[in-house]
N, C-alpha and C positions, 0 to 999 in steps of 0.2 A: 373343606368347606368353609366360604367368606364372611366369618360373623354368622356361624350356630347361634340360633337364639331358639325358637317356639318348638314344643316338642308336646306329644301326644302320643298315649299307647293306648290300643284294644286289642287287648286279645293277646294274641302271640306278634302284632304290628307294631312297629315303635316310626314312627313320623318326626322328621327331623328339618326344619325349614330352616336355611341362612337367611341373610340380610345383606343390605350393600347400602347400609344407610351413611356408609362414608363416600356414593355414588363412586367406587374405583368403578364399579362393572354396571352395564345397564339391565340388570336381572339379577333374582333371589333363585335359589335350587331348592328343591322339596325331595328329601329321599324318603323310603320306607326300608325299615329294614325287617327281617325275622330275627324274634328273640333268641328263638332255637337256634341260629347259625351264633349269637352272641355266645349262647352259654357253650355250645361245640367250641369256641375257640378261645373261650378261658380256659375250657375241660383240657385242650389239647395244646394248652401254650409249653408246657415242660416239654411235649414230643417235638415241638415245632414244627408241628405238620400244618401247610398251606392250607387255607380256607379259599375257596374258588368265590371270587367277590360278585360274580357276576349271578354266584347262590343266595350272596348274604343281602344284597341289595334287590329288593323286589321291583322297585320303580324310580325313576331320576327323571325329572322334569324341570324346566326352568319356570320360576314364577313372578309376580311381582317387585320389585326394588324391597319392597318393609310390608310385612305381611304382620296381624295379630296373631292372637291364639289361633292352634288347629283344633278340629272338632271331627272326632272318628265317630261316625254313625255307620248301621249296619250294613248303609247302600253308599256311603259317600264319604269322603274327606272334606271337610270344608272349610274355606279359611276367607279374608278379604286384604284386597290391598288397603292399608292407611296411607299411600298418596293420592288415588285416584277416588276409593271406594267402590272398587268392584267385587262383588260376592263371585265366588269361584266353591262350583260343585266338580270333585273328582269322582267318577264311577269305584264302588269298591264290587269284588266278589272276594267268598271267603278271609275276610281280612285283608285283603291286599287291594292296592290301588292298580288298576285295568290298562293304565297308561303309562309307557315307559319309551324315554325316548331323551337321551342329554342334552338334546339341540330343540326337543320339543316344549312348544309354551302351552302350560298348562290347561288354560282356558281354550286352546285349538285341540286336544286330547278329543279323541271318539267319545261321545257320551257325555260330555261336558258339560257343564249349566253355569250361565253368569248371568248378575245380576247388578247394575248400576245403582248403590243407595242411596238415599237421598240428605246425606250427612256427612262430614269429613269423620278422618282418621276411625274408623270402625275396627273393634278390635278384642273383647271378649264373644267370644262366639259358642252357645251352649246348645246342645241340643234336649229337644224336649219330648216328652213319651206322646207318640202318636200312635195309629194305627197302622195295622201290617201296611197296607196299601200308600204310605205316604211315609215323608219324614219332615219334619218339624225343628227349627231352629231359634233362637233366641238370639237377637244381635244388638249390641249396645258400642256407644262409643264414648272416643277419649275427649272429644270436643262439644258435644253437649249432651242434654239432658233426654233426649230420644230414645227409644227401646221400640225394635220391630220385631215381629213376630214373623217367620220366612217360610213359606213353604214350598220346597225343592221339588217336589211332585214326581212321583214314580215315572218310570217309561221314559223312554228317549224324547216322544213329541209331546211332553208336559214342562213347561219352562216354571223357572223359579218366579216367586212373586209374594210382593208383603201381604200378608192377610189381617194383619192387628198390629197397632201405633199407638205408645203411650209418651206421654213426656214426665219426668219421672219430679220436675220442680213445680210444672201447674197444676198437674193430675193428682199425685202424690204429698209433694212436703208443703206444698201452699198450703194445703185444705187441710194437712193435722196440725203446721205450727203457723196458724194464720197471722201472730204477732213476729213470726222471724221477718228479719229485715233483706230480703233475696229481690228487691230490685234490680240491680245492680250487679247481681251475683248469677252465674251460671253453676248447672250440676252437673256433673259428670258420673260416668259408671266406670269404678277400676275393676272388678270383677262379675262372676255372676257362678253360682253353685246350683244345680238341680237334683232333687231328692227324688227317688224311682221307688217308690212303694209297691206293694201285690195293691193294695186299695187306692186307686188313682185320686180318690176325692179327699185322700192325707198327703197325697204329692204338691212339692213347694218348691217355687223356685226365688234365688233370693239374690239382692243386688248391694253389691256394697258401692257406695256411691260418695262423691265429696263436691266440698263445694269450695270454690274460686272465684274470684274477682274477672266482672266480664273483659275488663281491660286486660288481663294477665293471659296470654296464649298459651304458654309453657304451662301446665300443671303439675308446680312442683310444690307452691307455698299453699296449701289448701288450708282455708277456713273453718271447716268443720266437716265432719263424717259424719255418714248415715247410712243403717240398713233394714232395707225393704224386703217384706215379705209376701209373698203373694200365693195363695193356692192354685194350683196349673190347673186345675179347673175354671178357676174365675178367670183367670188369664187368660184362657182361651175362649170363653163365655163370650155371648151376644156383649154384655156390656160390663165394666168394672167400675163399680165405684169406689172414694175414697174409702168405705168404711170397710170394704173387701182387701183393704193394703193395711198392712203393719209398719210403721215407722218406728226406727230409734234415733234419736239422736246422741251418737255415741261422742260429741263432745261435752254436751250437756251433763250426760249420765259418767263418763270415765274418762274427760280430757283429753278423747283422742281425735286430734286435727286432722291427721293426712293418716292413707289408710293402704297399703299395699298389696294383702293378701288375704284371704280368710277361711274358715272352715268351719261349718255347723254340724255338729253332733247331734240328731234329731233325737235318737232314744234317749240321752243323757240331756237334751236340752241346753248343752255348751256351745257356746260361741266362742270360736279361737280368732284372733286379730293380731296379722301381722302387719304392726303400726310403723309408720313413719316419720310422725309427729305425733307423739314422742317415738322414738325408734326404739321399740320392743314388744315384747310378744304379750296378747292380753289371754286371759281366760274368765269367760263371763258366764254366769248362770242366769241364762235367758228366762227362768220361769219367775226369781224373783229379784232378776235385774241388778246383780248384785255382781261386784268383781270380785273371783276367786284365787287370783293368782296373776302376778308381773313377772315379767324379766325381759333385762335389759339382752340385747338379741347379740347384733356385730354391725360392722359399718358398711352399709349400702345394702342390707336386706333387699332381695329384687323378689322372690316368691318364696310361697310353703309347701312343701310337699307331706302328706298326714297319712298315716297307716294305721287307724284304730286299733287293727288285731295286734300289730306290734307296738301298740303304746310310743309311737315313732312321730316326730316332725324334723325334718331335714329343712333348712336353710341355707340357700347359697347365701355367701357374702359378697358381691361386688366388689367394694373397696377394700376387703382383706384378702380377697382371691383363695378364699378357705370355703369349707360349708363347716357348718355345725348341726346337729343333731340335739333334741331335746324329747323329754317323757312328756306327752299328752296328758299322763295325769296327773303330774307335778309341777311341769315347766322347767323342774330342774336339766342343767345343761350335762350330754352325756357324753359327747366327744367333740373337739373340733380338730379339723385335718391339717396336716401340713401345708403350703403353699403349693396347689397342685397345677398351676397355669394362671392366666389373665382371665379374669373375666368371668365368673361364672354366674350363670344367669337363672336356668331354668333348672330344676330337679323332679325327676319322675321317679317315684317306688313301684318295683316290677316286683310283687309278691309272691307271685309264680316261683320265680325263679331266686328270691333272695338278694336283688339287685337294686342297685339304686341309680340310675342315668343323669348327669347333669352338664349340660352345656356349657362350655367356656367361649363366652363369644370372641373377647378379644385373642383365646389361643385358638381358636379355631379348630377346636375338636369337642369331643363328649367324651366327657369320663365315665368311667364302670367301675363302680364301687360295690362291695357287699354292704348288708344292713348295718354292720359297725363301722362303715364308714374307712374299710381297709379299701386300699387303690389296686384294683385288678388289672388296670388297662385301658385302653380307648380305642374312639373310633375318630378314622381322621387323619390325615399326618397333621402335626401341629404347626403353628403359624411360626416365622421367624420372630426373635423378639423386636427387631427393629420394621416390623412389619409395618406396612402405611395405615395412619388409622389405627393405631393400636396404643 
């Protein structure tokens, strides 16, 4: 894999997407792997029993040069090109992508749907609760404050289309903080999180937002960060007044300017923020808007995988070439791995198998670890140390 980056896990399907950000190739690649096969390979390692690769990889297709996050729903695997804004939905069946062809482009797969999005650099794509006969995802961007709700549409004949759109700067933040000086500023969305409750009226969608000067193209030196919370029934309703959106200014409350990832524990009303400015992990009481704990993380923390059941947060440290694990309850550091490879970027906790998967973008592989961060093996051949672009 050339720069494996984005990953998603749905039941027993692990989806992994590579990028070609260095333009070495004119495409990226997407594979889906059955996690039962990974477990079998780990268990049979001592026996040196070979695993049939064709039975491990359920699908293998070409994708655009660089994509954002992967979203796995019941019927589709959805992602978007960060270069041209094309949103693509691959059909799924029993948790597996129906399309498979190492030389086939994803958008050309039978049953695949595509839509050209109206803004540049789509990144966070998250599924929303929806009726049985439809699929909904919320799409946000690293270039603008636009947020779109997209209906994929069930069946091969129904196209994807945008059913609702919002602007977090003008529709939410400016109305909540009229004194904020946002005239020459822009708002982008870093991450989204959706809760799925039995009672749809209590389900929420959360948006982690950043503020940047308009003149700055690269979203690196953020000036402020916000958390916006919306009930899904309000988001999908006919109208969404600003009074229905709760916005917290994380810079004013907790001196957090740049954000990388987050997790909301709705049962305990606790917010965990992986901040970039300052580079630390924050635990925040949402009910009382108070800081419960904070912990310096590592250099170049890229994302955060969370398991409330295991009291565990796993953070890939891109610049340190290591993974670190923390206790959710105390934020105490549990363990830091040795250097496993170059450029760890995304981690996923597989609770069913007690595995952790982490993509090493520069190293060209996906590491497999147990929940104690013991290294068990890897997927894909490791890239040579002198590989171009590393």
